[in-house]
N, C-alpha and C positions, 0 to 999 in steps of 0.2 A: 514086262510091259512099259512104252514108254510115253508121258503123258504133258503135254505142252499146254499149261493155261495161260492164254492169251489176254484176257481181259483187263488185266493190270498194264500191260504195257500201253494198249490202246488209249486207255484213260489218261495215262501219265503222258502220254504225247500229245492229247487234244487238250488237256485240261490243264497240265503241271502236275506233278506229283505231289503228295502229304495235303492235298487237298480233301475238303470233306468227302466228295466224292468218288476220289482215289482210294481213299481209306475205307470207304464202302464196299470196294472192291475187293480190295486186300481181305476184309472180313469172311465177304463171301467165299473167295477163294480159300480160304480157312476152312471153312464148313465142308466144301467140295473134298478137300484133302480127307476131314475127317468123317464123310461119307464112305470114302473109297477106302479108307482104313478099315471101316467096320465091317465092310464086307469082303475082304480080302481073308484066304486060307492062314491059318496059323503058323505055317512055316516061310510063310513070304518075307521078304526085308523089302524096305522103304527107305529109299535116298530121294531127300529134297534138297534141290540145289536152285538157286535163284540164279535170273538172268542178269544182264550189266545195270548197273546203276543208272538213274536219274537224276536230272537238274530242272530246276525252274530256267525257261529263257524269258528275258525283257528284250532285248535287242540285238540286231544282227549287226557286227562291222566288218565292210567287205572290204579286207584289207589288200586284195589284188588289184581292185580298181584304185586303190589310196597309193600304192606301191608302183602303178604304170603310170600316175600322174605326177610323181615324182622321178621318174624315169631308173627306177630301183630295180635290179633285177634279182631274183633270187629268194623272195618272199613267198613260202607256201603256207596259206592258211589251211588246217584241216579238224575245223570244227570246234571242236574243242583245246587245240593246241594250234600254234603257228611256228614255222619251223625256217631259221634261217638259213640259205646254204653256203652263206659266202660274209666274207667282213662287213661288207657295206649294207646287206641285208641285217645284220646284226645291229649294225650302229643305227640303222633307220629305225628300227623296230624298238633298241634302249631310248631313243629319243621321245620316240611317241608314250612309252611308259609313263612319262610325267602329267602326262594329260588324263586322266579317268574317261575320258569321253571313248578314248579309243580300245578301252578293256585289255591293254595287254598286263596281265599277271606278272608271276613270277617267273624269274629264268631258272628252269628245271637243270640240278646241278649233273654232270657229267656220267658221274659213277650212278645214280637213279636213272638215266638215259637208257645207259647200258646197262642195268640190271631188268628196267621193263621192255625197252625197246632197240634193242640193239642194231636194228634197221637204220635206226636215225642217228649211230653214236660218230657218225661222221660228218654232222650238221655244225656248223661254227654257232648258231646254240639253236635252243627249243622253249618255248616262252608260252604258259598257262593260260588260259581266257580268265578274266576276271568273272567273280559270280554273275550270273545271269547275263552274260554274254557268249556268241556264236561266231564262228569268225565266217566270214563267207569269200567265195573264190572265184567269184563272177569278174571277169576282164574290162567289163563296162558294167554302168550304172550307178544307184546310189552308194554312196560309203556306209550311210546308215539307215537301216530299214526295221520293221518291226517282221517278227521271225515268224513261218509259216505254221510253227507249231509252238505250244506254252510249254512242253519238256521235251529235253534231249538226251541222248548218250553219247559219249565218245571224247570225253572228257579225260583228262589223264589218270591213271588208275589209282593212285594215292586218295583221289578223291570220293572213291565208292569202297564201300564193303558190302560183299555178296554173303550169301545163308549158304552151309553145307550142314547137312544131318544125315546121319544112318543111323538107321533102328531095324530090330530084328534078331532071330534067334542067334545066337552063338558071337553075337556083336558086342564088347564089352564098352563098357561106357568110359568114356574118354574125352575131355577137354582139347582140343586140337589147338596149334598156333595157328596163324593166319595162313592159309595156302593158297597158291595160284589156281586159278580155275583151270588153267592147263594140267594140274595134276589128277581133275577129278577122273579120268578117262582111266587110267591105270589102277586107281584104286576100284573103280566098278569092275572092271577087269579081273582082280583079284577076288572081290566079292563072288562074279560069277564063273571062277575058276576056267576064264578062257585066256589065250597066250594074248599077250599086249608088249608090241615094241613102242616105247614113246619115239618121237622125232626127236633128233639131235637138235640141240639149242646152240645157237650160233650169237 
């Protein structure tokens, strides 16, 4: 049985994560999980995984509109990151880094890009957003605006830590090192004793 408890996601989007309201929803979710476990047969296993992480948003920066104003090609904002497709875009974003209003965070090292998002390995550079900043990609409009939601996900993976818990008959106690969410399916398949072949990673 697969159960998706969605209330915390909605609350964090609407009013930001880690607010008193969001924490109250989290506590209620914990109660629901406890109730389900009380009613389960003894020979069942339970696996609890959390979804993506969340960050509070304070402002949006439309880097596409800003790049268009300066006739710069190859700037690709993607929410919590911005990709520079060529050296000109790279230089443009590095120049913006010195001004905090544009919210350009650190330049992500190439080996980290290849580990977490190999599809971006060919980019000239990839930058994180600064805390509280979300990169918009509209071709026109204001460069700075208020975000439509107070919380968002889509930032670089090192900004998040998710939960993976497994409990039940025959499952030995073990503290696992950090794993990718992409590895969970294979673990569940082993628990259910069903064949599973993970997709190749590039």
